[in-house]
C-alpha positions in Angstrom: 5.0 -19.8 -28.4 1.1 -19.7 -27.9 -0.9 -16.8 -29.7 -1.2 -14.0 -27.6 -4.6 -13.4 -26.1 -4.1 -9.9 -25.6 -2.7 -7.5 -28.0 -2.1 -3.9 -27.5 -0.1 -2.1 -30.3 0.9 1.6 -30.2 -1.1 2.9 -27.7 -1.8 6.7 -26.9 -3.7 8.7 -24.4 -3.7 12.2 -23.8 -5.4 13.6 -20.7 -5.4 17.6 -20.2 -1.7 18.8 -20.5 -0.5 14.7 -19.7 0.6 12.5 -22.3 -0.1 9.4 -20.1 0.8 6.6 -22.6 3.2 7.2 -25.7 3.4 4.5 -28.2 2.8 1.5 -25.6 2.6 -2.5 -26.4 1.6 -5.2 -24.5 1.5 -8.7 -25.1 -0.2 -11.6 -23.1 -0.7 -15.2 -23.4 -3.1 -17.6 -21.7 -2.2 -20.0 -18.7 0.8 -17.1 -18.0 1.4 -14.4 -15.3 2.8 -11.2 -16.5 4.2 -8.9 -14.3 3.4 -5.3 -15.5 6.1 -2.9 -14.0 7.0 0.4 -13.5 7.2 3.5 -11.1 3.9 5.5 -9.7 2.7 7.6 -13.1 4.3 4.9 -15.2 1.1 4.4 -16.9 0.3 1.1 -16.1 -3.1 1.8 -14.7 -4.2 4.2 -17.7 -3.2 1.2 -19.8 -5.1 -1.6 -17.7 -8.2 0.8 -17.7 -7.8 0.8 -21.4 -7.7 -2.9 -21.5 -10.8 -3.1 -19.2 -12.8 -0.2 -21.0 -12.7 2.0 -18.2 -10.8 4.7 -20.6 -11.0 4.9 -24.3 -7.5 5.3 -26.4 -6.9 8.2 -28.5 -5.1 5.4 -31.1 -3.4 2.0 -31.1 -4.7 -1.4 -31.9 -6.4 -3.4 -29.4 -6.5 -7.7 -30.3 -8.5 -9.6 -27.6 -8.7 -13.4 -28.4 -7.9 -12.9 -32.0 -10.9 -10.0 -32.6 -9.6 -6.9 -33.2 -11.7 -4.2 -31.5 -12.7 -1.3 -33.8 -13.9 1.8 -32.3 -14.1 2.4 -28.4 -13.8 -0.8 -26.1 -16.7 -0.5 -23.3 -16.5 -1.9 -20.4 -19.6 -4.0 -21.0 -17.6 -5.2 -24.2 -14.7 -5.9 -22.2 -16.4 -7.9 -19.8 -18.4 -10.1 -22.8 -14.9 -10.6 -23.8 -13.4 -12.2 -20.4 -11.7 -9.1 -19.0 -11.9 -8.9 -15.2 -10.0 -6.5 -12.9 -9.6 -6.3 -8.9 -8.2 -3.1 -8.1 -6.3 -2.5 -5.5 -9.2 -0.8 -3.0 -11.6 -3.5 -3.5 -14.9 -2.6 -4.6 -17.2 -4.3 -2.2 -20.5 -3.9 -0.9 -19.4 -4.6 3.3 -23.1 -5.1 4.5 -24.2 -7.8 1.6 -23.2 -11.2 2.0 -20.0 -13.1 0.2 -23.0 -14.5 -2.8 -24.7 -11.1 -2.9 -21.5 -9.2 -3.7 -20.4 -12.1 -6.1 -23.9 -11.7 -8.3 -24.4 -7.6 -7.8 -25.5 -6.8 -10.9 -26.4 -9.9 -12.5 -28.7 -11.3 -9.6 -30.7 -14.4 -10.1 -34.3 -13.7 -10.2 -37.0 -16.4 -9.7 -40.6 -16.0 -11.4 -42.5 -13.2 -9.4 -39.6 -11.1 -9.4 -37.9 -12.4 -6.0 -34.1 -13.4 -5.6 -33.2 -16.8 -6.2 -30.7 -16.4 -3.2 -30.6 -20.5 -2.9 -29.3 -20.6 -6.5 -27.0 -17.8 -5.7 -25.4 -19.1 -2.7 -25.0 -22.7 -4.6 -23.3 -21.1 -7.4 -21.2 -18.8 -5.1 -20.3 -22.2 -3.0 -19.2 -23.7 -6.4 -16.9 -20.9 -7.5 -15.1 -20.9 -4.5 -14.6 -24.7 -4.6 -12.7 -23.9 -7.9 -10.7 -21.8 -6.3 -10.1 -24.5 -3.4 -11.9 -22.4 -1.0 -14.0 -25.0 0.8 -14.8 -23.0 4.5 -16.3 -20.0 3.3 -20.2 -19.5 4.0 -21.7 -17.6 0.9 -24.2 -16.0 3.3 -21.5 -14.6 5.8 -21.3 -10.7 5.5 -18.2 -9.6 3.6 -17.7 -7.0 6.2 -16.9 -9.6 8.6 -14.0 -11.2 6.4 -10.0 -10.0 6.3 -9.0 -8.5 3.4 -7.6 -11.5 2.1 -11.0 -13.4 2.2 -12.6 -10.4 0.6 -9.6 -10.8 -2.4 -10.4 -14.6 -3.1 -14.6 -13.1 -3.2 -13.4 -11.1 -5.7 -11.6 -13.5 -7.9 -14.7 -16.0 -7.8 -16.7 -13.0 -9.0 -14.6 -12.8 -11.7 -15.0 -16.5 -12.5 -18.8 -16.3 -12.5 -18.1 -14.0 -15.5 -15.9 -16.5 -17.1 -13.2 -14.2 -17.0 -10.0 -15.2 -18.8 -8.0 -12.2 -18.6 -7.4 -11.6 -14.8 -6.0 -8.2 -13.9 -4.6 -7.8 -10.4 -3.7 -4.5 -9.1 -1.2 -4.4 -6.1 -2.9 -7.7 -5.0 -0.8 -8.1 -2.0 -0.4 -4.8 -0.4 -2.8 -5.2 2.3 -2.6 -8.9 3.1 -0.7 -11.1 5.7 2.2 -13.4 5.0 -0.3 -16.1 5.3 -3.0 -14.6 2.8 -0.4 -13.6 0.4 0.6 -17.7 0.4 -2.7 -18.3 0.0 -3.1 -15.6 -3.0 -0.3 -17.1 -4.8 -1.7 -20.6 -4.4 -4.9 -19.3 -6.2 -3.1 -17.5 -8.8 -1.0 -20.5 -9.9 -4.5 -22.4 -9.9 -6.0 -19.9 -12.3 -2.8 -20.1 -14.5 -3.0 -23.8 -14.7 -7.2 -23.1 -15.8 -5.3 -21.1 -19.0 -6.6 -17.7 -17.3 -4.3 -14.8 -18.4 -3.1 -12.9 -15.8 -1.6 -9.3 -15.6 0.1 -9.0 -12.3 0.9 -5.0 -11.2 2.9 -5.3 -8.0 5.6 -2.9 -6.0 6.9 -5.9 -4.0 9.4 -7.1 -6.7 10.7 -9.8 -4.0 7.7 -11.6 -4.7 7.6 -11.7 -8.3 9.7 -14.6 -8.7 7.0 -16.9 -6.9 4.6 -16.6 -9.5 5.5 -14.6 -12.5 6.2 -16.0 -16.0 6.7 -12.7 -18.1 7.6 -9.2 -17.3 6.5 -5.7 -19.0 8.1 -2.7 -18.1 6.6 1.0 -18.4 8.6 4.2 -18.0 6.9 7.8 -18.1 4.2 6.7 -20.1 6.4 4.6 -23.0 6.7 1.0 -23.2 10.5 0.1 -22.1 10.9 -3.8 -22.5 9.2 -7.1 -22.4 10.5 -10.7 -21.8 10.4 -13.8 -19.8 11.0 -12.7 -16.4 13.7 -15.4 -15.7 15.9 -13.4 -18.4 16.1 -10.5 -16.2 18.0 -10.0 -13.2 16.1 -8.0 -10.2 18.8 -5.1 -10.9 18.0 -4.9 -14.7 14.4 -4.7 -13.9 15.0 -1.8 -11.3 17.3 0.0 -13.6 14.5 -0.3 -16.7 11.6 0.9 -14.2 13.5 3.8 -13.0 15.7 4.6 -16.1 19.0 4.5 -14.1 20.8 1.9 -11.9 19.7 1.9 -8.1 22.9 0.7 -6.3 21.3 0.9 -3.3 17.5 0.5 -2.4 18.1 0.9 1.6 20.4 4.1 2.1 20.9 4.0 6.0 22.5 7.1 7.4 25.5 6.7 10.6 24.4 9.0 12.6 25.9 9.1 16.5 22.7 8.1 18.8 21.8 11.1 20.8 20.5 11.1 24.0 17.1 9.1 25.1 14.0 11.3 24.1 11.2 8.6 24.6 10.3 6.1 27.0 7.4 3.9 27.0 6.8 2.1 30.4 4.7 -1.0 30.5 1.7 0.3 28.0 -1.5 -1.5 28.0 -4.2 -1.0 25.3 -6.9 -3.5 24.4 -6.1 -7.0 23.6 -3.0 -6.2 21.4 -1.2 -4.1 23.3 0.4 -5.8 26.3 2.8 -4.6 29.0 4.8 -2.6 25.9 8.1 -1.0 27.2 10.8 0.7 25.0 13.5 3.7 24.6 13.7 5.7 21.8 16.9 7.9 21.2 17.5 11.2 19.4 18.9 10.4 15.7 17.6 7.0 15.9 15.2 4.7 13.5 13.6 2.2 15.8 12.1 -0.5 13.6 9.0 -2.4 14.6 8.7 -5.8 13.4 6.0 -9.2 13.7 3.3 -10.7 11.7 -0.1 -9.5 10.9 -1.9 -9.0 14.0 1.4 -8.7 16.3 0.4 -5.5 17.8 2.4 -3.2 16.1 0.4 -0.9 14.4 -1.8 -1.0 17.9 1.0 0.2 19.8 1.6 3.2 17.5 -2.1 4.3 17.6 -2.0 4.1 21.7 1.4 6.1 21.7 -0.3 8.8 19.5 -3.7 8.8 21.4 -5.6 7.5 18.4 -6.9 4.4 20.7 -7.3 4.7 24.4 -4.7 3.3 26.7 -5.5 1.3 29.7 -2.5 2.1 31.7 1.1 2.8 31.1 3.5 5.8 31.1 5.4 7.8 28.4 8.2 10.3 29.0 9.1 12.9 26.2 12.2 15.0 26.8 12.0 13.8 30.6 8.6 15.2 31.0 5.7 12.9 31.5 3.2 12.9 28.7 -0.8 13.4 29.1 -1.7 11.8 25.9 -5.7 11.2 25.5 -6.2 12.3 21.7 -4.2 12.7 18.4 -4.8 16.3 19.3 -2.8 16.3 22.4 -0.1 14.1 20.8 0.8 16.3 18.2 0.9 19.4 20.5 3.1 17.4 23.0 5.4 16.5 20.1 4.4 13.4 18.9 3.2 12.5 15.4 1.8 9.6 13.0 2.0 8.4 9.4 -0.8 5.9 9.6 -0.8 2.9 7.8 -3.6 3.4 5.4 -2.7 7.2 4.1 -5.5 7.9 1.7 -8.3 7.1 4.6 -6.2 8.2 7.9 -3.9 10.5 6.7 -4.8 12.9 3.9 -8.3 14.6 2.8 -7.7 13.6 -0.3 -10.9 15.9 -1.5 -9.2 18.8 -0.3 -5.9 20.4 -1.8 -2.3 19.9 -0.7 -2.4 23.2 0.9 -5.0 22.3 3.0 -3.5 19.1 4.0 -0.7 20.6 5.4 -2.0 23.4 6.8 -5.3 21.9 8.6 -3.1 20.5 11.8 -0.9 23.4 11.7 -3.4 26.1 12.3 -2.6 26.8 16.0 0.7 27.7 14.2 -0.2 29.9 11.5 -2.9 31.6 13.0 -0.5 32.4 16.3 -0.3 36.3 17.4 -3.6 36.7 15.1 -6.6 38.4 17.8 -9.1 37.6 15.2 -7.7 34.0 14.5 -7.4 34.5 10.9 -4.8 32.6 9.1 -1.4 34.4 8.4 -1.1 33.4 4.6 2.5 34.5 4.3 3.0 31.8 7.5 1.0 29.6 5.6 2.6 29.9 2.0 6.1 29.9 3.8 5.3 26.4 5.2 3.7 24.9 2.1 7.1 26.1 0.1 9.6 24.6 2.9 7.6 21.3 2.6 7.6 21.2 -1.4 11.1 22.1 -1.7 12.4 20.0 1.0 10.6 17.0 0.2 10.7 17.2 -3.0 6.7 17.0 -3.9 6.1 16.9 -7.5 2.7 18.6 -8.0 0.9 21.1 -10.2 0.3 23.6 -7.6 -0.4 23.8 -3.8 -4.2 24.0 -4.7 -4.1 20.5 -6.6 -6.4 17.8 -4.9 -4.1 15.7 -2.6 -5.9 12.6 -4.3 -4.4 13.5 -7.3 -0.8 12.6 -6.5 1.1 9.3 -6.9 1.5 7.2 -3.5 4.9 8.5 -2.9 4.0 12.0 -3.3 0.9 11.5 -1.0 3.1 10.1 1.8 5.7 13.2 1.5 2.3 15.3 2.1 1.9 13.5 5.2 5.6 14.1 6.5 5.4 17.6 5.2 2.7 18.6 7.7 4.3 17.1 10.4 7.7 18.6 9.8 6.1 22.2 10.3 5.8 21.5 13.8 9.6 20.4 14.4 8.0 17.3 16.1 10.5 15.2 18.3 9.3 11.9 17.6 7.4 11.0 14.2 6.1 7.3 13.6 5.7 6.0 10.2 3.5 3.0 9.9 4.0 1.0 6.6 5.6 4.0 4.9 6.1 2.7 1.8 3.5 0.7 1.3 2.2 0.9 -2.6 5.3 2.9 -3.7 7.6 2.4 -6.3 11.4 1.5 -6.0 12.7 5.0 -6.7 9.9 6.6 -4.6 11.0 4.3 -1.5 14.6 5.4 -2.0 13.2 9.1 -1.5 11.3 8.4 1.8 14.3 6.8 3.3 16.5 9.7 2.4 13.7 11.9 4.2 14.0 9.5 7.0 17.8 9.8 6.9 17.5 13.5 7.0 15.1 13.7 10.0 18.0 11.4 12.1 20.5 13.9 10.9 18.2 16.7 12.7 18.0 14.8 16.0 14.5 13.5 15.4 13.1 9.7 17.0 11.7 8.1 14.0 9.9 4.9 14.6 9.1 2.8 11.7 6.5 -0.2 11.5 6.9 -2.1 8.2 6.1 -5.6 7.5 8.6 -6.2 4.7 11.3 -7.4 6.5 14.4 -6.1 4.2 13.0 -2.7 4.6 12.8 -2.8 8.4 16.4 -4.7 8.1 17.7 -2.0 5.6 16.5 1.5 6.7 16.3 0.5 10.8 19.2 1.4 13.5 17.5 -1.1 16.0 14.7 -3.6 15.3 12.1 -4.5 18.0 10.0 -7.6 17.0 6.3 -8.3 18.4 4.1 -11.1 19.0 0.5 -11.6 20.1 0.7 -8.1 21.6 4.2 -8.2 23.3 7.5 -7.3 22.8 9.5 -11.1 22.3 13.0 -9.8 21.0 15.1 -6.7 20.2 18.0 -7.3 17.6 20.9 -5.3 15.8 19.7 -5.3 12.0 23.5 -5.1 10.9 24.1 -8.7 12.4 20.8 -10.5 12.7 18.8 -12.4 9.8 15.6 -12.8 8.7 15.2 -16.1 10.5 15.9 -14.6 13.7 13.4 -12.0 13.4 10.9 -14.4 12.3 11.8 -16.8 15.4 10.8 -13.5 17.4 7.9 -12.9 15.6 6.3 -16.2 16.3 7.1 -16.7 20.2 3.2 -16.7 21.1 4.1 -17.6 24.7 6.9 -15.4 25.2 7.1 -12.2 26.9 11.0 -10.7 26.4 12.3 -8.3 28.5 11.7 -4.4 27.6 14.1 -2.9 24.9 
C-alpha cells in the first residue's frame, strides 16, 4: 500500500438546520481510481467541495501530499496542490474555442498585452495528445462539440494546472456508449500517469471497468471503504441504502387493457422516420437504442415540442391535433423530459409553483376573475407530496434544492394532477441513486395499475429490460425491432439497435 495522497479524517460540516457531514473519513492513493458512492444527499458532493476548497470544514483534518492543511482550504490553494474537479454540469464557455476554454483565467499574454493564441493552441494540442486525442482542433468552438468531447476538454484543462488529484462527478451520465468507452480509456491513461481519481457515479454497473477502491457514505456519515474487488454489488448497494435491496427492478404484472394510443407513420426531421406503434392501458412500453437513434426526438414530436412533418396520432379513438406542448397536455399526453433541470422544472421557483404552473387551467376553473383557487392548489400540492413521498422542507422550497430523485417526483406530480392518459418518461432515473430509482419504478407501477399508458426511454439496458412490458428498438430514426423483455437478451436488443439499413414493421 502506497502513502495516501489525500487523507481526510473526522470531517464535519453543518449548514443551517442540516448536519451535512458527520465524522467522515476518506483516503486516496496515487495511480488508483476510488469510487465515492452513496445515495443523493449522502454528502459526497459536500465532501468533494471541501477537498476542492469550495466549502470550508467545521472540523477535522485534511492532509494532501503529506501536507496538513492548517485553517481553511481555499480553491486557489487546492488548485496549487493539484486538486481539480470536473462537475456533472460542465462549466464551459460554449462560444469560445477549445484552447480558450482550457486557458480561461490563466491566459498567455504577449508583450504588449495581447493574447498569445498561437502558444495557447500549441499547448492545448499538446495536452490533448497526452490523453490520446489527436483529432480535436484547438480552435474549434466548444459549442460544436458533443458532451463527451467537451468532457475531454475539461480533463485536458485539468492537466494544464498539473492536476494530480482529479474529482469526476457523474462523468458518464450524459454520454453515449462510445463516449463512455473513450472516457474509460482516458481514466486508465490518467491512472497510469499516477493521477489519483475520485469517481462519483450512480451507474454501478460501470464500476468494474475502472474502479480500484470504494468509499461508501450514507446520511452524511462514513460507512465503509476497501478494495472494489472485495465487495459484491449486493454489499455495495446494502451499504449505500442501509438495507438489502432484493429487487432493483420491481415490475408489476397488470392485465393489458385496451389500446389507448396509436402513432401512425410519424415523421419529424431527420431522426423520426415513419415511426408507428401502439400503446395499451396499463402497459409500460420501453424505447431502446443507441444515442442518436431518434428515441428522444420521437417523444418530443409526439408531445409537440418539435414539429412533425406528417403522421397521425389517435388517443382513445380520437385523432389528436397536437401542434405544441400545451395542446398535448390538454389532450392527455405529457412528457417528463430527459433534462429535467432545463426542460422539466423551473429550478429557481418553488415546488408549489412548479406543480401549479402547468395546471392553472384546473385551479382557476370556475373562477370568473381568473384567480387561483388556493384550496384546490393546496390539495394538488398535498396529493403530489403524499402519493409520491416527495421529501421536502415545504412547498415553498426551491425545486432546485431537492435531490435528483425528488426533482423527478415533482415533474411527475404536476402531470398526475391532470389525470393524464399517456405519460412519457425520457431517461427517468438519470443521475438518481439506487433507492430513488426503485421509488420511481414503483411510481410507474402505480400508474400501470391506474390504467395509464407509460412510455420509457432509457439508455440503460438493464433498466429498460427490467421495468418494461414491451420494448421497441430504434436505429437511425426508424423502428428496427420489437421484443419481449422477459425473453430477450441485451445482445438481441443491440443487434436491432445497430441495424442502420433496416426498417422493421410497425410495433
